[in-house]
N, C-alpha and C positions, 0 to 999 in steps of 0.2 A: 903477762903485763905486771910490772913491778908495782906493788901497792904504794899509794901516795903517802906523804909524811903525815897527813891528817888521819888517814886510816890506821897507820902504825901507832900513832899517839892514842887513837881511840882504843885500839886493842890493848895497849900497854896500861892505860889508865882505867879501863872499864872495871876490872875486878877490884881495884882499890876503891872506886866509887861505890861499887856494890857492897863491899864490906863496911864502908863508912855509913851507908844507908842502913845496913843491917844493925849497926851499932847506934843508930838513932840520929845521925847527922843530917837527915833530910827534913827540912822545914824548921830546924832549930840548930843551935850550936852545942856541941858536946866536947867534953875534955877527954882527950885520948893521948896516951904516951906512945912515942914511936916504938918503944920496946914491945908494948902490948899489941900494937897494930902489926908489927913485924911478925910476931908469933901467929897472929890470925892469918897473915898472908903467906907465911912460909918463906919470908925474905929476911935479909940482914937488916939490922936497925939503920945502918948507914944508907942502904938502898931506899928504905921507906922514907927516911928524912929527906933525901934528895928528891924523891918522887913527890912528896907533899909540897916541897918548895916549887917544883916545876908545875904542879897542878894549880897552885896558887897563882903563879905567874901567867898561866894560860886561862885563868878565870874560871876554872872548874870548881874550885872551893874558895871559901874565905877562911884564912888561917891566921891565928895569932899565937906566937910561940911564948911559953911561960917557962919557969924554972923546972917544973915537974910534969910538963906535957905540952900539948897544943890544944887551943880552942879551935875546933874545926866545924864548919857548916858547908853543906853542898850548895853551890850557887845555882841560879836559874839555868846557866849554861851546862853545868854538871848534871842537873836533873834532866835536861833535854837529851843528853847522851843516854841516860838510863831509860828514858821513855822510848827512845828509838829502838833499843834492844827489846823492851817490853812489847812494843807494837809488832816487831818482827817475829818474836816467839809466839805471840797470840795468833798471828796469821798462820804460822807453821802448824801449831797444834789444833787450831780450829778449822784450818783449810778454808777459811772465808774471812771476810773483813771483820775487824774487832767489834765487839758489842758496843763500845763507846770510844770516843776520842776526846782527849782533854786539851783544851786550847786556853792560853792565857793572853790577856791583853790589858791595856791601860785605858781607863775611862777618859773620854773627852766629850766636849759639848758639840752636838751636831748642828745641822742646819734647820732642824724642826720639821723636815719632810717626813720623818718617821711617824709623827703624830697624825699628819694628814692622811697617809696611806693606811695606817693601822685602823683609823676610825672610819674608813669608807665602809658602808654597811654591807655590801656584797663580800668584802674581805672579812669583816668582823664576824659575819654569820658562819663563814668557813672556819675561822679560828675556833669559834665556840664548838662547832660540831666535830671538827677533826682533831683539835688539840685538847678539848675538854675544859677550856676556860675562856672567859671574856677578857681580852687583853686591855691593860692600861693604855690609854691613847698616846703612845710614844714608844721610843726604843732606847735601850741602853747601848751606847756606841763604844766599842772597844777597838783600840788600835794595837796591832801586834808588831813587835820589834824583832823578835827572834826568827831566824830562818826556819827553825823547826816548826814553830806555830803557824807560820805562813804556809809551809808545806802541808801541814795537817789540814788547814783550811781548804787548800786546793784539792786534797784527797777527798775531803768530805763532800765537795761539790760533785764528785763523780757518783755518789750514792743516790738512790732514788728519792729518799725523803718522803715527806707528806705534801702532796701537790696542793697548791693554792691557785685555783683557776682565775684567769683574767676575765674581764668583762668589758662591755661597751655601754655608754649612755649617749644621750643626744649630742654631747659636746666633744667626747674624746674616747680613746681606747685605753684601758688599764691592763697592764701586762700580768702574766702569771709569775708564780714563784714557788718556792718549796720551803718546808720547815723541818726541823728536827727537835724532838723533845730534849730538854737540857736541864741540868742542875747547876745553879749559879752559886759559887762559893760554898759548895757542899751543903746548901741550906734551902734556897728558894727554887721552886720549880718554875720553868718557863719554856721558851723555845728559841732556837736560833733561826733567823729568817734570812733566806737568800733572795735578794733582788725582786721585790715587788716592783720597785723602780728605785734606783739609787745612783748617786753621783760619786760614791766612794770607790776606791780602788781595792785590790785584793788583800791589802793589809788591814782591812776593817771588817769586823763582824757586827751584826745588829741583833739584839736580844729583846724579846717581848716577854711579858709576864702578867699575871692577873693583878699585880700590885706595882706601885711606883718603886722600882728597885733602888734608885738613889736614896730614897728616904728609908726604905726597909733595911737596907744593908749599910746605911750611913756612908755613902760613897761620894767622893768629890773628884773633880778632874785630877788626873795623875795617879789615882789609886789603881792598884793591880787587882784584876778579877780573874778567877779561874772558872771555866765553863766546861762541864762534862757533858758532851753531846752524844746522845744515843743514836746509833746508826741503824737500829732495828725499827721497822715499822710496827705500830701497835697492832 
């Protein structure tokens, strides 16, 4: 079967993305001359110049040309390409699922149902005993927009996680769910929670933590948040 255009582009651009990341263009903008990058890649300066223009057009990098070089930064889409390779290599070398999965999403205001379910005492007791913290009564809601992040969320759902058992009272039945330990924005410890009961679709993840994350991380609707989710049970 002939490889698709997207696959060919991925192969063609990957090593350039890798070198740009190696030179510091991941998470910030760096100044790089096409001559210097050409030497690093083993390509002609003209080829590298055309490649950077094409990568910018495809949204893999942000690039501004100057007299003595280019200001280059790897975009979210470009980083998703790198992460895809990282995930594949981790699986190959470890022969099992990766120890963590990183998902990014945008903060949005929810319906308030997270506070209701997290504060139910039978759930709360399990969070304390199984996660090691008493959760703030509410969830941080993140909506994912990239295909990569949605795919990672779907993959995460296939892992066992930490079971949160459902229960019944005199009026209704409360369903079960599962959690994964998580690190939010490389700083705050918490957990990703899957479906105690939710009206959200597969593009949304919900995070709990022992603190009010919006205040602690100074988050507002529209802010991007990175969540590193542990796939290993404690």
